[in-house]
GUTORFI-431122 format. One record per residue (C-alpha): residue in one letter; x, y, z. Coordinates in steps of 0.02 Angstrom, whole numbers, always signed. Layout:
BEGIN
{"A" {X Y Z}}
...
//
This chain:
BEGIN
{"M" {+4547 +990 +1627}}
{"S" {+4523 +1025 +1801}}
{"Q" {+4343 +1064 +1856}}
{"A" {+4258 +1241 +1812}}
{"N" {+4328 +1378 +1932}}
{"N" {+4226 +1514 +2023}}
{"S" {+4236 +1596 +1835}}
{"G" {+4136 +1486 +1754}}
{"T" {+4307 +1397 +1656}}
{"S" {+4382 +1242 +1664}}
{"V" {+4551 +1312 +1672}}
{"P" {+4652 +1373 +1811}}
{"Q" {+4632 +1543 +1865}}
{"S" {+4805 +1578 +1857}}
{"E" {+4824 +1532 +1672}}
{"V" {+4657 +1634 +1631}}
{"T" {+4766 +1781 +1702}}
{"R" {+4938 +1731 +1623}}
{"V" {+4838 +1702 +1430}}
{"K" {+4755 +1880 +1462}}
{"G" {+4918 +1957 +1461}}
{"L" {+4959 +1866 +1287}}
{"G" {+4803 +1952 +1211}}
{"F" {+4659 +1805 +1228}}
{"L" {+4508 +1827 +1333}}
{"W" {+4396 +1704 +1396}}
{"D" {+4244 +1687 +1302}}
{"K" {+4094 +1668 +1444}}
{"R" {+4007 +1572 +1340}}
{"T" {+4119 +1417 +1354}}
{"P" {+4223 +1330 +1468}}
{"D" {+4383 +1324 +1373}}
{"K" {+4377 +1446 +1235}}
{"F" {+4470 +1611 +1224}}
{"N" {+4473 +1745 +1100}}
{"G" {+4638 +1797 +1047}}
{"R" {+4686 +1981 +999}}
{"V" {+4791 +2008 +850}}
{"I" {+4900 +2185 +869}}
{"T" {+4870 +2283 +708}}
{"R" {+4982 +2461 +659}}
{"N" {+4844 +2583 +693}}
{"G" {+4717 +2475 +608}}
{"K" {+4815 +2424 +458}}
{"I" {+4855 +2253 +407}}
{"T" {+4918 +2181 +233}}
{"A" {+4860 +2074 +114}}
{"Q" {+4966 +1936 +179}}
{"E" {+4959 +1981 +358}}
{"C" {+4768 +1959 +317}}
{"A" {+4789 +1800 +237}}
{"A" {+4874 +1729 +377}}
{"I" {+4733 +1790 +513}}
{"A" {+4607 +1707 +416}}
{"Q" {+4696 +1549 +412}}
{"A" {+4725 +1545 +602}}
{"A" {+4555 +1563 +639}}
{"E" {+4494 +1428 +528}}
{"R" {+4661 +1308 +589}}
{"F" {+4650 +1378 +769}}
{"G" {+4481 +1462 +815}}
{"S" {+4297 +1465 +782}}
{"G" {+4323 +1525 +596}}
{"E" {+4261 +1697 +640}}
{"V" {+4356 +1853 +657}}
{"T" {+4278 +2007 +741}}
{"L" {+4373 +2182 +758}}
{"T" {+4382 +2281 +905}}
{"T" {+4347 +2467 +969}}
{"R" {+4555 +2468 +966}}
{"M" {+4572 +2429 +794}}
{"T" {+4637 +2254 +834}}
{"V" {+4591 +2083 +766}}
{"E" {+4501 +1967 +867}}
{"I" {+4514 +1781 +824}}
{"Q" {+4374 +1707 +898}}
{"G" {+4350 +1528 +991}}
{"V" {+4513 +1468 +1020}}
{"P" {+4530 +1310 +1147}}
{"F" {+4658 +1337 +1281}}
{"E" {+4751 +1211 +1215}}
{"N" {+4774 +1307 +1027}}
{"I" {+4827 +1484 +1111}}
{"E" {+5025 +1431 +1078}}
{"P" {+5019 +1338 +928}}
{"M" {+4904 +1491 +841}}
{"R" {+5037 +1626 +924}}
{"E" {+5174 +1532 +851}}
{"F" {+5093 +1507 +671}}
{"L" {+5042 +1693 +659}}
{"R" {+5239 +1737 +693}}
{"Q" {+5291 +1597 +583}}
{"E" {+5189 +1669 +441}}
{"A" {+5158 +1865 +452}}
{"G" {+5267 +1920 +613}}
{"L" {+5103 +1953 +703}}
{"E" {+5083 +1936 +878}}
{"T" {+4949 +1957 +1002}}
{"G" {+4917 +2070 +1144}}
{"G" {+4822 +2231 +1181}}
{"T" {+4791 +2214 +1391}}
{"G" {+4866 +2264 +1546}}
{"A" {+4919 +2413 +1625}}
{"K" {+5023 +2464 +1480}}
{"V" {+5037 +2565 +1319}}
{"R" {+4865 +2506 +1228}}
{"P" {+4887 +2494 +1034}}
{"V" {+4865 +2645 +957}}
{"V" {+4710 +2710 +848}}
{"S" {+4729 +2810 +698}}
{"C" {+4582 +2894 +597}}
{"K" {+4633 +2891 +383}}
{"G" {+4698 +3059 +398}}
{"T" {+4833 +3007 +252}}
{"T" {+4711 +2972 +142}}
{"C" {+4561 +3052 +188}}
{"Q" {+4501 +3230 +87}}
{"Y" {+4505 +3310 +268}}
{"G" {+4662 +3258 +331}}
{"L" {+4769 +3370 +387}}
{"I" {+4917 +3266 +447}}
{"D" {+5006 +3103 +408}}
{"T" {+4912 +2987 +511}}
{"Y" {+4971 +2825 +483}}
{"A" {+5160 +2884 +481}}
{"L" {+5137 +2971 +649}}
{"S" {+5051 +2815 +722}}
{"Q" {+5158 +2713 +670}}
{"K" {+5300 +2799 +747}}
{"I" {+5199 +2817 +923}}
{"H" {+5178 +2608 +889}}
{"D" {+5357 +2592 +879}}
{"R" {+5398 +2709 +1007}}
{"F" {+5268 +2665 +1123}}
{"Y" {+5172 +2517 +1112}}
{"V" {+5332 +2403 +1078}}
{"G" {+5458 +2498 +1153}}
{"Y" {+5381 +2524 +1306}}
{"H" {+5303 +2341 +1297}}
{"D" {+5368 +2288 +1474}}
{"V" {+5351 +2464 +1555}}
{"K" {+5201 +2427 +1695}}
{"L" {+5103 +2590 +1732}}
{"P" {+4958 +2611 +1866}}
{"H" {+4840 +2576 +1720}}
{"K" {+4791 +2553 +1544}}
{"F" {+4851 +2702 +1441}}
{"K" {+4771 +2733 +1265}}
{"I" {+4843 +2869 +1118}}
{"A" {+4736 +2894 +987}}
{"V" {+4779 +3011 +813}}
{"G" {+4650 +3116 +743}}
{"G" {+4706 +3208 +571}}
{"C" {+4581 +3367 +575}}
{"P" {+4459 +3430 +706}}
{"N" {+4318 +3299 +645}}
{"N" {+4376 +3204 +783}}
{"C" {+4313 +3034 +693}}
{"V" {+4421 +2920 +813}}
{"K" {+4390 +3039 +948}}
{"P" {+4573 +3065 +1019}}
{"D" {+4501 +3185 +1169}}
{"L" {+4410 +3024 +1254}}
{"N" {+4597 +2954 +1247}}
{"D" {+4727 +2962 +1387}}
{"V" {+4819 +3070 +1253}}
{"G" {+4747 +3133 +1093}}
{"I" {+4831 +3203 +946}}
{"V" {+4729 +3301 +816}}
{"G" {+4800 +3380 +662}}
{"Q" {+4781 +3577 +658}}
{"R" {+4803 +3692 +519}}
{"F" {+4801 +3877 +558}}
{"P" {+4725 +4001 +409}}
{"L" {+4783 +4203 +370}}
{"I" {+4687 +4289 +275}}
{"R" {+4783 +4422 +152}}
{"E" {+4689 +4551 +116}}
{"D" {+4779 +4612 -34}}
{"L" {+4727 +4461 -98}}
{"C" {+4548 +4451 -38}}
{"K" {+4419 +4504 -178}}
{"G" {+4287 +4486 -54}}
{"C" {+4201 +4329 -154}}
{"Q" {+4129 +4260 +25}}
{"I" {+4151 +4089 -38}}
{"C" {+4249 +4055 +117}}
{"V" {+4113 +4100 +222}}
{"K" {+4005 +3995 +147}}
{"E" {+4123 +3852 +145}}
{"C" {+4164 +3848 +335}}
{"P" {+4087 +3711 +441}}
{"I" {+4081 +3798 +579}}
{"H" {+4048 +3988 +533}}
{"V" {+4175 +4085 +598}}
{"I" {+4209 +4182 +439}}
{"S" {+4127 +4349 +413}}
{"M" {+4127 +4497 +303}}
{"Q" {+4215 +4659 +377}}
{"G" {+4153 +4773 +221}}
{"D" {+4236 +4687 +72}}
{"K" {+4340 +4594 +145}}
{"A" {+4334 +4412 +256}}
{"V" {+4399 +4404 +417}}
{"I" {+4416 +4245 +540}}
{"D" {+4362 +4252 +714}}
{"N" {+4523 +4153 +779}}
{"T" {+4459 +4140 +957}}
{"Q" {+4322 +4020 +875}}
{"C" {+4415 +3943 +744}}
{"N" {+4447 +3752 +752}}
{"H" {+4589 +3747 +621}}
{"C" {+4507 +3621 +506}}
{"G" {+4602 +3709 +366}}
{"R" {+4460 +3695 +222}}
{"C" {+4450 +3887 +195}}
{"I" {+4622 +3871 +140}}
{"K" {+4591 +3761 -1}}
{"K" {+4421 +3853 -48}}
{"C" {+4497 +4022 -90}}
{"P" {+4502 +4039 -278}}
{"F" {+4592 +4174 -271}}
{"Q" {+4755 +4110 -142}}
{"A" {+4701 +4236 -10}}
{"I" {+4715 +4135 +134}}
{"E" {+4882 +4046 +170}}
{"D" {+4933 +3912 +291}}
{"Q" {+5024 +3980 +418}}
{"C" {+5061 +3826 +491}}
{"T" {+5008 +3645 +529}}
{"G" {+5018 +3573 +695}}
{"Y" {+4955 +3442 +825}}
{"Q" {+4838 +3502 +965}}
{"I" {+4902 +3380 +1113}}
{"Y" {+4733 +3341 +1211}}
{"L" {+4769 +3238 +1407}}
{"G" {+4677 +3152 +1515}}
{"G" {+4505 +3093 +1410}}
{"R" {+4451 +2929 +1458}}
{"W" {+4295 +2837 +1387}}
{"G" {+4178 +2688 +1512}}
{"K" {+4087 +2694 +1660}}
{"R" {+4167 +2858 +1711}}
{"T" {+4198 +2957 +1572}}
{"A" {+4292 +3114 +1544}}
{"M" {+4346 +3244 +1408}}
{"G" {+4524 +3258 +1373}}
{"R" {+4589 +3453 +1400}}
{"P" {+4708 +3517 +1276}}
{"L" {+4869 +3582 +1315}}
{"D" {+4882 +3780 +1287}}
{"T" {+5034 +3755 +1159}}
{"I" {+5009 +3671 +980}}
{"V" {+5153 +3567 +934}}
{"T" {+5228 +3592 +764}}
{"S" {+5337 +3462 +736}}
{"E" {+5318 +3266 +755}}
{"E" {+5468 +3244 +869}}
{"D" {+5400 +3366 +992}}
{"A" {+5212 +3271 +962}}
{"L" {+5330 +3108 +1028}}
{"S" {+5424 +3184 +1135}}
{"L" {+5264 +3264 +1230}}
{"I" {+5192 +3078 +1234}}
{"E" {+5347 +3004 +1319}}
{"K" {+5331 +3149 +1444}}
{"C" {+5149 +3093 +1478}}
{"L" {+5191 +2899 +1502}}
{"L" {+5344 +2969 +1629}}
{"L" {+5231 +3087 +1719}}
{"F" {+5094 +2933 +1738}}
{"K" {+5239 +2822 +1786}}
{"A" {+5303 +2932 +1914}}
{"Y" {+5156 +3003 +1991}}
{"G" {+5012 +2881 +1951}}
{"Q" {+4936 +2786 +2097}}
{"P" {+4899 +2602 +2073}}
{"K" {+4736 +2560 +1964}}
{"E" {+4741 +2768 +1942}}
{"R" {+4665 +2803 +1761}}
{"F" {+4796 +2969 +1668}}
{"A" {+4627 +3065 +1699}}
{"D" {+4627 +3067 +1893}}
{"T" {+4814 +3074 +1893}}
{"I" {+4797 +3244 +1804}}
{"T" {+4640 +3299 +1907}}
{"R" {+4751 +3275 +2087}}
{"L" {+4882 +3332 +2037}}
{"G" {+4815 +3495 +1938}}
{"F" {+4796 +3528 +1751}}
{"E" {+4914 +3679 +1778}}
{"K" {+5069 +3578 +1862}}
{"V" {+5029 +3434 +1715}}
{"Q" {+5070 +3558 +1588}}
{"A" {+5207 +3632 +1662}}
{"M" {+5306 +3472 +1700}}
{"L" {+5265 +3429 +1504}}
{"M" {+5321 +3594 +1457}}
{"S" {+5500 +3566 +1535}}
{"N" {+5627 +3425 +1506}}
{"E" {+5629 +3364 +1668}}
{"L" {+5538 +3210 +1656}}
{"L" {+5674 +3150 +1513}}
{"Q" {+5811 +3193 +1615}}
{"R" {+5739 +3073 +1730}}
{"K" {+5706 +2939 +1634}}
{"E" {+5800 +2799 +1662}}
{"E" {+5769 +2829 +1864}}
{"V" {+5566 +2834 +1834}}
{"L" {+5578 +2701 +1733}}
{"A" {+5676 +2576 +1854}}
{"E" {+5554 +2634 +1995}}
{"D" {+5446 +2470 +2039}}
//
């Protein structure tokens, strides 16, 4: 090893940069050890994968494993010379890859909406499709900055979708059938944000304030509240960190999974085509104007120009 460079590591800076692109970040407490990020699909790993990660941590690292805020698994204390052997071991044993850094689509974050009692959509299935289509499919596409996607199963927002570059939140739209409503007021008591009230002997929902959590649908003992539709609210331009921004919802609720995936792809193409170097998506939206961005996303122009946009440096 050469002497420590200005960053405090004995590994050449060019190599520090290269392995960071592979998901290995230098551990500043050491001269030559790195913490390697193992990619998960929305935070899920199988027992076999878990065993392989544990073995890799013992054989190539310090034996410690941590979880990142983006649901990747980080193997701690990997000496520089162990990076490639560890990557090969993970591939051979469980088909696992390292990564999750750089100006590209980052690993997808998802809540447990598939299994959670409040979940309105199959978050695991949707985030798996996002992972395959955009984390994997767009892996070699260089963007102006990192791009984070999160999927939440309901308006509880447990994984903070509205603080991501693109966030998806499951929605359910209730409709009260007056002919079946008995005026029992159970839905009034059960509404978590208190937007159901009584008008005479019938329940009424304030649709301007309803967050579409759908809980009233399950609670009505007379099936007087119907599910008009289940859909996806898309948020654009959220982020957290040194500078935070709340994502803004599109005016339109998407009602099909494929339409949600198509909107994500349009966002990526828009960011690549119009984003400036080192500019986050939130800043691109602010610079262009939300209304203009929304109009572009509602058309198919970006998809029609896909090959041209992706070919740009």
